[in-house]
Legacy VTK file of the C-alpha trace (Angstrom):
# vtk DataFile Version 3.0
C-alpha trace
ASCII
DATASET POLYDATA
POINTS 135 float
-48.265 -110.156 -25.906
-44.553 -110.366 -25.399
-44.127 -107.026 -27.343
-46.531 -105.216 -25.266
-44.785 -105.998 -22.003
-41.379 -104.864 -23.260
-42.856 -101.581 -24.413
-44.423 -100.987 -21.073
-41.206 -101.938 -19.367
-39.323 -99.436 -21.450
-41.726 -96.698 -20.526
-41.606 -97.383 -16.859
-37.690 -97.675 -16.638
-37.240 -94.138 -18.091
-35.486 -91.906 -15.579
-37.147 -88.578 -14.929
-34.250 -85.825 -14.474
-36.512 -82.983 -13.420
-35.900 -83.505 -9.585
-32.109 -83.690 -10.181
-32.116 -80.486 -12.357
-34.208 -78.830 -9.626
-31.755 -79.727 -6.945
-28.804 -78.570 -9.077
-30.545 -75.185 -9.689
-31.354 -74.760 -5.974
-27.669 -75.466 -5.017
-26.348 -73.097 -7.666
-28.667 -70.398 -6.277
-27.306 -71.291 -2.745
-23.628 -70.967 -3.639
-24.149 -67.730 -5.548
-26.034 -66.026 -2.677
-23.589 -67.257 0.082
-20.302 -66.556 -2.032
-18.300 -63.609 -0.778
-17.260 -61.450 -3.594
-13.794 -59.789 -3.675
-14.165 -56.100 -4.004
-11.755 -54.478 -6.681
-10.855 -50.865 -7.073
-11.701 -50.856 -10.880
-8.127 -50.238 -12.251
-5.141 -52.390 -12.261
-2.687 -51.534 -9.503
0.841 -52.812 -8.902
1.001 -52.651 -5.116
4.258 -52.354 -3.241
5.292 -55.305 -1.137
5.689 -55.452 2.641
6.549 -58.336 4.941
4.126 -57.010 7.545
1.059 -56.573 5.404
-2.141 -57.973 7.004
-5.474 -58.763 5.289
-8.489 -56.584 6.182
-11.955 -57.823 5.548
-13.815 -54.870 6.736
-13.148 -52.509 4.064
-16.112 -50.518 2.810
-14.514 -47.926 0.405
-11.553 -48.635 -1.962
-9.534 -45.750 -3.309
-7.097 -46.427 -5.949
-4.155 -44.102 -7.199
-2.647 -45.099 -10.601
0.811 -44.556 -11.872
-0.532 -41.809 -14.002
-1.963 -39.858 -11.069
-5.597 -40.748 -11.565
-7.726 -41.283 -8.305
-10.639 -43.741 -8.425
-13.203 -44.327 -5.620
-15.053 -47.672 -5.839
-14.498 -48.012 -9.488
-15.241 -44.452 -10.643
-12.624 -41.721 -11.552
-12.816 -38.791 -9.243
-10.870 -35.473 -9.098
-8.278 -35.612 -6.506
-9.491 -32.470 -4.842
-12.998 -33.998 -4.428
-11.934 -37.500 -3.167
-12.792 -36.591 0.473
-16.449 -35.627 -0.443
-16.750 -38.736 -2.688
-15.618 -41.023 0.178
-17.923 -39.368 2.712
-20.793 -39.838 0.305
-19.804 -43.684 -0.212
-19.728 -44.298 3.523
-23.115 -42.453 4.058
-22.389 -41.270 7.591
-21.390 -44.759 8.796
-18.095 -45.187 10.634
-16.361 -47.261 7.959
-12.872 -48.169 6.765
-11.170 -46.873 3.663
-8.198 -48.617 2.059
-6.017 -46.680 -0.442
-4.378 -48.824 -3.049
-1.479 -46.858 -4.452
0.503 -47.999 -7.498
4.170 -48.687 -6.812
4.884 -46.035 -9.525
2.585 -43.389 -8.286
3.810 -40.213 -6.559
4.158 -40.380 -2.818
2.940 -36.740 -2.684
-0.290 -37.594 -4.219
-0.900 -40.546 -1.797
-0.274 -38.243 1.218
-2.545 -35.513 -0.251
-5.259 -38.156 -0.814
-5.071 -39.359 2.787
-5.329 -35.923 4.113
-8.348 -35.176 1.979
-10.138 -38.261 3.282
-9.153 -37.397 6.827
-10.219 -33.890 6.550
-13.823 -35.260 5.319
-13.973 -37.008 8.684
-12.896 -40.408 7.977
-10.305 -41.611 10.537
-9.892 -45.353 9.551
-7.620 -45.170 6.528
-5.152 -47.824 5.568
-2.765 -48.200 2.631
-2.805 -51.506 0.730
0.457 -53.686 0.093
0.974 -57.055 -1.148
2.495 -59.514 1.232
6.100 -60.253 0.326
9.194 -61.710 1.717
11.661 -59.014 2.650
LINES 1 136
135 0 1 2 3 4 5 6 7 8 9 10 11 12 13 14 15 16 17 18 19 20 21 22 23 24 25 26 27 28 29 30 31 32 33 34 35 36 37 38 39 40 41 42 43 44 45 46 47 48 49 50 51 52 53 54 55 56 57 58 59 60 61 62 63 64 65 66 67 68 69 70 71 72 73 74 75 76 77 78 79 80 81 82 83 84 85 86 87 88 89 90 91 92 93 94 95 96 97 98 99 100 101 102 103 104 105 106 107 108 109 110 111 112 113 114 115 116 117 118 119 120 121 122 123 124 125 126 127 128 129 130 131 132 133 134
C-alpha cells in the first residue's frame, strides 16, 4: 500500500509545462509584431559627420550612393539616370520623405545630380544623412 501511494504522489506532483510554453510563444509573437525595424539602404555607407545632425523617423525611401558611384534605392541597384522614376514608384503617389545616404568618399556631383533627379520626379522632401559627431 505504501508503494502505491508514492507512485500516485509522483504522478500528481509532475509539473505541466504546456501553459508556460504557450505564454512564452505568445509573448514572443507580441514582441516580434510590435518591434520597430531599422530600415537599411542595402549597402555599407560611411556617412560624413555633422554636429547638427538630427534623427528622422518618417523616412519612406532610402537612397544610397556608394564610394564607387553606384546608386541604390531601397536595397536595389538603380541607374543614376532612372533614380527619380524609381523613387516616385516607391512612394506610390504619397507625399513621402526621401533620405540620401552618400558615402564620405562619393563624388559631390553625383549627390547633387541624384537630388536633382529626385526633385524633378516631384519629390520635395529630400534630406542627406549624416552621422552625429562632435565638431
